[in-house]
N, C-alpha and C positions, 0 to 999 in steps of 0.2 A: 573499746572502740571498734568499728567495723574496719577490716583492711581489704581492699580490692587489688590484686595483681593484673594490671592491664596487660595484655597480650594481642597486639594488633598484628602479629603475623598470622593469627587464626584467619584473616581475611583472604590471604594468597597462599596459606599451606595446604598441600594435596590432603584431601581431594576437595575442600571447600572451597578455594579460589576457581576452581571450574564451576562450581555448584552456584557460586555467586554470578558470574558471567552467564551462564544458562538462565539463572532466575531474571537477571536484568534484560536478556534478550526475549524471554517470555513477557515480561511487562510490556516490551515495546511492541512486540506483534499481537498481544491481546488487545491492548489499547488503539492499536490500528485496524484491526478487523472490527473492533466494536464501533470505532468510529465512522467506518464505511457504512456500516448497517445503520448507524445514527442519521448520518446525512441523508441516505437515500430514503429511510422510511419518515424521517423528519420533514423533508420537502414533500413528500407524498400526502403526510398527515396535514401540513401547513395548506396546500393546495385544497384539501377536502374542506378545510376550516373556511376558506376563501371562496369557495364555489357557491353560485347562488342556490344549488341543489340543497334543500334542506335536509336530506337524509344523510348526504355526505357531509354537511356540517355537524349533524349531531353525532356520527361516528367519529369524526375527527377530534371534536370537542370531548367525547366520553374517553377517547383513546389519552389524550393529554391528562385529564382529570385522574384516571386510573392509575397510569404509570409514573405520574409524576408525585402523587400523593401516598404511594405505597413506599415504604424505605426500600433501598436497593437490597440491603441484606434479605429482608423478607422475600423479595422477589428471587433473588438466589437460590434460597432455601425451596421457594416452591416450584422453580423449574427444575431443581436437583432431586430433590426428594418427593414432592407431590405429583408433579406433571406426568411422570412416566408410569404411575400407578393408574392414570386416567386412559392409558392406552390398552389395546387387546393385550391379553396376557402374552400372546407368542411375541408379538412385538416389543412388549416390556422386556421379556427375557432376552430377546435377541439383541435390544439396546444395551443391557447391561453386560452381557456375554461378548459382543462384538465391537462396541465403539470403545478403543482404547483409551482415548483421552475424553471422557464423558465430562469431567468437572470442566475442563477448558471449554469444549463447546458449550456448555452451559453457561459458563462465564461470559463468553462471547455474545450469546443469544440475551442474556439478561441484561449485561451492560449496555447492548446496543439497542436494545429496546427502551430501556429505561432512560437512557441520554436522547433519544430521538424524541421524548415528548418534550425536553427542554430544548432541543436545537429546533424543533417546529415553532416554538414561541420566539426563538431569536429570529428567526428568517420572517416569521409572520410580523414582528415589530418591524423589521425592515422594510416589508411590503407595504404596511400602513404609513411608512415616512416618505414612501415615494411620492412625488408632488402629483397632483392629479394632471396637470399640464403634459407630464410625459405620456400618459394614456392618450390625452387628445392629440398629441404631436404625432405619436406612431398610428393613430386611426386615421389623421389626414394624410398619412402617406400610402395608405391603402392597406395595411396590415390588419389581418384578421384578430380576433381575440387571443387565439393561441399563439400566433406569431408575436403579437404584443407582449405578451408574457414571457416567451422564450428569449426574444431577442433584445428587449428593452428593460422591461420591469424586473424579472428575475436577477440579471447582471446588476442592475441597480441597487436591488434590496440587498443582494449579498454583498457588495461593497460597503452599505450602511451597516449590515449586521456583523461584518469582519471581526470587530472587537467582542462582541458577544460569542461568536462562534469560537475565537480564540480562547476564552474564559471556559466555555463548554468543553473544549477539548483537554484543556489542563484539568477539570474536573473529572472527566473520563478516565484521563491518564492515572489521577490519583485515587479514584475510584476502583481501580483494577486490583489495589491491594486487599480489598474485600474477597476477592477469588480464593484466597488462602483458606476461607471458612469452608469451601467444599474441596479442598484438597489440591488446589493448583499452586505449584512451587514457583511463582514468580518472585519478586524481589523481597517483599516483606515474609512472605512465606517460606523462602530460603533463609531468611535472617533468623526467623523463629527454629527452623529446623537445625541450623547449625548451632544454634544456642541450646538446644536440646542435648546435643553431644559433647559441646564444648564448655558450656556453661560461662560463656563471655559474650551474654546478651548484650552488654553496654557497647562492645565493639561492633557487634553485627547490626544492632539498631541504628548506631550511628552511621554507619556505612550506608545502610538502606535510606536514611534520612538525606544524607549527602548525594546519593543517586538521584531521589526525587527532586531535590533542590536545584541540582545541576541541570537536570533535563528540564524542569520547568522554567530555568533561567534561560536556557538555550532556546525553547520554544517560543518565550516571550519576546526574546531579542529578534528571532526570525520574522514571527508574524508581525512585530512592530515594523521592521524595515518593509515587508510586504503591504501592510496597510497604509504607509507613507506613500507608496507608489501607485495605491489604489484610491487614495483620499479622493473624495469628491469637492471641488472647491465650493466654499460657501456653507459647508456643514460642520456640525461641532466635531472637533477632533479629540483625541485623547490628549492627556496631559503630559506628553514626553517631548525631549527635544530631538 
């Protein structure tokens, strides 16, 4: 019968404790930077899809279909292994020789552009749910098309889309674990790294799982409170108290 000796002290023993803290912090800012890219790019793509310009609608739709239907892991590998080879030789050598955290930079770009396609659809669903009366009311007050979107429609749509955006942020946060495949020592990567030295993978992966679970719970609680304050009367709400 197999016997396993638990040793939870590996989680805080030097130098592994500090490595875990650094890994958790890397997960946090990797997710936040990727999310900022996703929001800005996703909003831009969404507006392109909603514009009357046919070329802009085509480009927006092509972006969503391309990035949403290619697995994130494949996109990570493309940005890390293939994309640099498409650059001029001098720039490629400079990139590998001078960018210290190339894996981290690639992870932010890949995760941000991938999530942007999903964020775009979340915001678009909110825009499509805005009652037409809001447009007419804004126009009746003398607002232009751009002012109507900026001051009336977008704030309304973002409030409708808030639950979907919360889900997409959590997905972005959990997808950051894939960055370990290109050498980024975030939470999951750190757990695997410590396991390779201590052979206590059960403890390290359990700790990583608890980090993701606790962080996701905190985000859901925070976003739910914000959503309650932002709720639009008369619209369907989420099923929590």
